[in-house]
N, C-alpha and C positions, 0 to 999 in steps of 0.2 A: 777863319777864311770863308766860312759859310754862315750867313746870317739870314734869318734867325735859325739857330741849331738847337733842336730838342735833345736833351740828354736824359736817358732812362737808365736807372740802376739795373744791372743784369741780375737774373735769378737763376743761378746754376742748377738748383734742384728742379725748378720748373722746366728748364731747357733739357735736362737729362730725362725727365718724365715724358716730355714731348717727343724726344728721340726714340724712347722705348715704344711709345704709341705708334710712331711711324714704322718702326721695325715690326710691330705686331701686324700692321696692315700689309707689310711686304711679305709676310708668311704665306700669302695667297699665291705668290709666284714661285717660291722655293722654301722648303723647310729649313734650309741652311742659311740663316741670316746672322751676321755678326756685327757688333757695334764697332764703329771707328770714331770714338768720342773725340771732341765734343760735338761734331756736326756732320758725321759721315756714317755710311752703312756699307757693309760688304754683302753682296748676294752671290752665292755660288749657283750659277744657272746651268751648270753642266747637265746636259740631257733634258733641260726644261724649256729651252728657247723655242723649239719647234712647236710647242703647245700654244705659243702666242704669236705665231707667224714669222719666226726667225729673230735673230739677235737685234736687227735694226728696229723692227716693229715692237719688240719687247722693250727695248730701251726707251723708245718714244712713248710707249704706253705708260711705263713706270714714271718717267720724269714728267710727262704731261699730266698724269693724275695727281701727282704731288703738287705741281704748279697750280692746278685749279683750286687747291685749298689755300693758296695765298703765299706759298713758299718760293724762294728763289732756289732753283735746283739745277745741278749739272751732273752728268753721268758719263761713264766710259766703260767699255768692255775690253778686257785684255786677258791674256793667258795666266797671269799671276796677279795676286791681290795688290801688291805695292805698285805694280805698273798701272793697273786700273785706277788706283788712288791718285797717283801723280798726274795721269792724263785727265782725270775728272776735274782736277783743280786748275790745271794749266792749259790743257788742250783737249777738250771733250771730243772723243772719237771712238771708233771701233777698230781694234787691231786684230788681225788674223794671228793664229797660233804661230809662234816663231818670229814674229815681227816686233816684239816688245823692245829690243835693244835699239832698233832704228827709230821707233816712235818716240822713245823717251830721251834719245841722245840730244836733241836741241833744247830741251827744257832747262831752265836755270837750276842752280844748285839748291835753291830753296825747295825744289820738288823732292829732294832726298829726305826731307822731314827729319833732319838731325838737330841736335841741340845747338845753342848759340856758340859754344866753344868750338865745335866742329866746323860751323859755318865760318867763323873768324879764321880758323886755320886754313880752310880751303881758299878763302879770299886772299889771305896773306900769301898763299902759294901761287896766286894768279889764276886759279881755276874758276871759271864762270858758268860752265854748262856741265850737264851730266856726261856728255861725250868726253870732255877733257878729264873728268874724274875717272871714267872707265878706262881711259888709255894709260893710267898709271898702274904700276905693278901692285898686285894684291898684297905682297909682303910689305911694301912701303906704306900703303894705306893702313894695313893692320897694325904696323908698328906705331904709326902716328895717331890713328883714330880708333883703334880697337877692332877686335874680330867681329863684334856685333854690327859695326858700320859696314864692313866688307860683306857680311852675310846679307844685309838688307839691300846693298847695291846689287848683288848677284840676283836676288829675288826680283828686283825692279827690272833688271836686264833680261829676265826670263831664263837665266842659267840654273836657278834653283827655285823651289816652291816652298812657301811657308803655309802650312795648313791653317785654315780658319778655325776659330773656336766658336761654335754656334751658341746662341743665347739659350736655346732650349735643347733638351736631349732629342736626337733624331728618332722618330717613331720607327719601330720595326716594320710595320705595315700600315697602310692607310688607304682610304677610299674617299673620294670627294665628288661633289656635284655642283656644277655651275648653273645659274638660272639666268635666262634671257631677261627676265624682269624680276626685281626683288620680291621675295615672298614675305608676307606679314602675318598670315593667318596661322593659327595653331595646327590646324589640320594639314596644311601644306608642309609645315615644319616636321610634324610627326611622320608624314608619308615619306619625306626625304630621308629622315633618320632611319626609318625601317628599310628603305631601299639600300642605304649605305651599310646597315647592319647585315643585310643579306649578302651584299657584294663582299664585305669583309669576311663573312663566314665562309663563303666559297673559297676565298684565297687561303684562309687558315686551314680549311679542310684539305685543300690541295697540297699544302705544305706540311700537313701533319702537325699543326701547332694550335695552340689555344691562347687567348688573350688573358692576361692577369691585370693589366692596367689599361683602361680605355679612356680616351678624351674626345669629347665632341667640341668642335670649334665652329663658331658662327661668325662670319664676316659680314658686318653691316655695310650698307651702301655708303654711309657717311664716314667710313674708315675705322669705326670702333670694332673691337674683336671681343667676343664673349667666349669663355671656356668653361666647361664642366667636365670633371673627371670622376671615374668610378673605379673601384678595385674589386677584385673577386678572390674568393678563397682558393679556387682551383682554376686551372686553365679552361677558358670558356669560349665556345664558338656558336652557341645556339642563338640565332637572331631574336627569337621571341623573349628569351631571358634577358638578353642585352637591352632590348627595348623596355622591358618592365623595369629594369634598374635605372635606365636613363630617364624614363618618365617619372619614377619615384624621386630621382635626384632633382629633376626640374620642379616637381611639386614641393620639395623640401627647401628650395632656395629662399633665403630670407629676402633677397632682392630679386623679384621675378624677372625672367628673361625678357628684355625689352627689345623688340625688333626695330624700333625707331622707324626709319624710312624703308625698312625691309632688309632681308639677308640676300645677298647675291651669290654667296658661296657657303656651303656647309661641308665640313670635313669630319670624318670619323677616323681617329688614329688609334692604333694598338701600340702604346708606348712600351709595353713589355709583353712579348709573346714567347711562350715556352713550348717546348716539344712535348707532345702528348704521347703516351705509350699505353697500349691496351693492357689491362690488368686481369689477373685470374681471380675470379670471385667464387667462393665456396657456395654450396647450395643453401647453407643455413645463414649466409651473410645477408643482412638487410641493407642492400646497396641503396634502395630507394630512400630509406630513412636517413642514411648518411648524406645523400644529396640534398634532401629537404632541409637538414640542419645547416649545411653549407650555404644553401640559398637564403635561409633565414638570417644567418650571420651577415651575408652580403646586403640584404635589405635593411637590416638594422644599422650597418655601417654607413650605408648611403644616407639614411635619414639623420643619424646622430653624429656621424663622423668616424673616420678611420681609427682614431685612437680611443674612442669611447667604448667600443665593444672589445672586450678583452678575454683572454683565457689564461689559466695559470700553468706555469712551467715549474716542476719540482726542482729544488736545488739540493746540492750535496751538503746538507747541514742539518743538525738536529735542533737548532734554535728555532722555537715556534714562529716568531715573527719574520724569520728569514727562510722558512722552509720552502716557500715558492714565491715566484715573481710573476706579476701580471704583464702580459705582452699583448699587442693587437691580435685579435682572433684570426685575422686574415693573413698574418705574417707567418710564413712557413720556413723562415730561416733557422728556426730552432728545431732541433731534432725531437721527434715525438717521443714522449716518455709515457710509459704505462706502469702504473702502480696501483696496488690494491691494499685496502686496510683490512687486516684480519680481525674478525669480530665474531664472537659466539652469538648464535641466534638468540634474541631476547635480551642480550646484554646491552646496557647503555653505551653510547659512543665514548671513546676515550678522549677525543678532541672536540671542542665546541665548533658549531657551524659558523659562528661569527666571532672574529677577533676584533678587539678595539684597535683603532688606528694607532693608538699609543697607550700602553698600560697606564691605568689610573691608580694613584696611591689611595689606599684605604687605611682606616684605623681598626685594627683587629685585636681581639683578646683571646688567648689560647689557654686551655686548662693546664697543659704541660708545655715546657719551652719548645720541644720539637714536634708537638702535636698540631692537629688542625685547629683552626679558630672555632670558638663557640659563639662568637658574636663579632660583627664587624659593621662599620659605618661607611657607606658609599653614597656620594652625592646627597649628603644631608639626610639619608635614610638609614635607619638602624635595622639590621637583619639578624635574626637568630638562626643558627645552624642546627638542624635536627639530624642530618646525615652528612658524613664526610668520608672520602676515600683518598688515600695517599700516605706518605708523600711519594711523588715521582721526582727523583733528583736529576737535574740537568745542569752540567757544568759548562761554563763558557769555553769557547774555542780559543785557547791561549795563543795559538799561532796566527789568529786573525785579529782578535780584539781582547781587551782586558775587561773583566767583569766578575761579579760575585756568583757563587753557586746558588741555584734556585731549587726550592722544594715546592712542587705543584700539588694542589689539592682540588678534587672535585667535591663541591659542597652543595647541599640542598637546604633551602630555608624552610621555615614553618609555613610560608605562603606558597610553597611548591616551586619557587624559582631555583634554577640550577646555575652555578657560576664556576668559573675556572680561576682560582687564586694561586698566587705563589708568594713564598717568603724569600726575599732577596737577601742572601747572606746567611751565614751560619753563626750559631752562638759560640762565644769564645773570643770573638774579635769585637768589631763595632756592632752596635745594636742593629739587628735585621729590621727591614721595612717590608710592609705588605703591599701587594699590588693586585688589582683585578685586571685580567687580560682577555677573558672571553666569556660569552654567554651561551649556554646550551639552549636549543630550541624547546 
C-alpha cells in the first residue's frame, strides 16, 4: 500500500541494549527505573517531581530530551504502573491520584496488554473498552481469564499496586551535583567528587553508618553514563580516604574516563552502608597497623580487582590441599578464625610455605618399603635425599570422599632443597605411587 517501502530486519539484541542505555540516562531523574520491554520504561518519581518543577514539567523534560535524540516518545503519569503504561500508549496525560479508573475506562481492551487468547475471549463476549470489562464481576473474569488477569485489571484501575522491580539495587544513601554547564576538565571532576564525598560523609556520620560499597556515576551530556565502583574492607566515611580510592580506581581503568561533551551530573552512591559501633581497644593493641593493612587491601583491590586480593579461611579438615580456602580479602561474611601453629624455637616448619596447585607424580626409590625415599626424579631432575623425617600418616575422610592413605615425608636433598613428599597408598594392596606436594622455603 505504501510505495516505495523500505524493510529493515530488526535486531532485538541491539534494541534491548538501546533500551538499557536510555534507562541508564533516566537514572538522573530517579534511581528506581524499571524496564517495560521491548519498548517502554517505568520511572517511579514519587518524591522527585518537585526537583524538576512538578509532574508536568518533569514529563515534558523527559520526553522532550528523548525526542531530541531522534526517538518517537510518549509518556504519562498515574498512580499505578499499569495505568501509566496504558495511558502512555493510548492517551498520554497526567492523572491525579485516585483518578486512574476514570482515565483508563474509555481505552480499548488492547490497553489491558493481555494475550491473544484473552483478547479473543473479550471480543467474543462483546467487551470493547476497559470500562465494560471492569463492570463485570471479578469472579466471572477470574474463572474465564485467570486470577492474573483480574490482578492486572485492578492495578490498572488503581485498586491495587504492583511494585516495580528496579534494574539496579537502590543505594542506601547518595549525594549528587548538577552543573549548569557540562564539565570536562579533570580538576572540575575531582573537585565535584571531593564535595560529594564530604556531603556523603556528613550524612553517614549523622546516621552512625559507614559505606562498604561506593559507586560514582557520571552522566554525560550526550546521554552516556559511566560508573565506577569501589569496595572497602570496613565501614568507611572519611572523605579523604574515599577520594584516594576513587582516584586510584580512575587511574587503574583500562579505558580512561571519557567526558565527551562534558558531565552535567555527577552522583556518589553508597550502595551498601553498615552501622558503625565504637569498639574498645586495649592499650597494647596496634589499631593504626590494623587500619593501615585494611587500607592497603582496599588499594590493592581497587587496582587489581575485588577477587584478586584474597585471604585464607581455615577449614575443618586435615587434608592438606583442603585445609584452607581463599576468599576475597574484603569479604567479611566469613567468621574470623584464629589459629596458631605450635613449633619449638629453632625447629623447622612441619608444613611447607608453598603447596603445588596439584600434587605432581614423581619416581622414587626407597631403601625399605615403608621408609622414606633415598632418590627421586621430579620434572626430569634426579634428586638424592640426604635427610628425611617421617612418615606422617594421613587417612582420607571416608565420609566425604574416597582415597588412599598417605604417608608424608620431609626430605632434604644433597643440594639443600627441602620437599614435602607423600606415598599414596600402603603396601599389601596395589603398588603405592609417590607424589610431591610442597616446597619448603
